[in-house]
N, C-alpha and C positions, 0 to 999 in steps of 0.2 A: 475131286479133291475139295475139301472143305476149307474155307478161309480161316486164317489164324488171327486171333485177336492179339495184337502186339502189346497190349496193355495188361494182359493177364498171363504171366509166365506159367508154363506148364512143364511137367517133368521131361517131355520130349524136347523142348526148346532149352530150358534152363535146368541142367542136372543138379544144380545146387539148391533148387527150390524145395526139394524133398530130402536133401542130404542130412544125415544124422552125424553128430560128432563122433569122431573115431576114438577108440580107446587109447590110441597113442598120445593124444593131447592130455589125457588124464594121468598117464603113467610118467611122462617125462618131467623131471624135476629141475633140469638145467636146459638152457637154450643157447644157441649160437648168438653172437652179437646181432647178426642180421635178423634172426627170428625174434629176438627181443625188441629190436627196432620196429619190426612189423607189428608186433603186439601193442606197442605204445603209439604207433602211427607216426613215427618220426623217421628221418632218414638215417642211413647207415653211418654217415660222418658225424651227425649229432650224437648218435648212440655211442660211438667210440669216444667222443669228447666227454660224455657223461661218465663213462667207465674210467677214462684216464683221470678225470678230476675227482673221482671217488664218490660222486653223487649217486651212482648205481653200483652196488656191490658186484664184484665178479670174482671168479675163482679160476685157478689154473689146474687143468687135468693134463699132465704131461706138458706138451707144448701148446695145448689148446686153451683158449680163453672161453669160458662159459659163464652165463648169467643164471643164477638160481631164480626160479619162477617167483619165489616169495620176495626176492629183491625188487622186482618190478612193483609189487604191491606196496612194499615199504617206501619206495621212491614216490609213488603217486600219493600215498598217505602223507608224506612229508611236504609235498607241494600243496596239499589241502590244509596243512596245519594240524593234522590229526595225530601225527607221530611225535 
């Protein structure tokens, strides 16, 4: 057995090292509140607060609350003063 260099991830140890983006991320145009929070790197509670305050646009699909992906881009642009 050969020693493993712990500082150099390999595909055997780290399956994400060679992971390619899936087509699913390119196709979806709306996200759950939890998925939107993950993309922004914030917690779920803060994301709900942003949606409730209107800072991040959301839509209703039946009983479900969804965040359009472009709403996240618009929100970040507004924080940067671009929008």
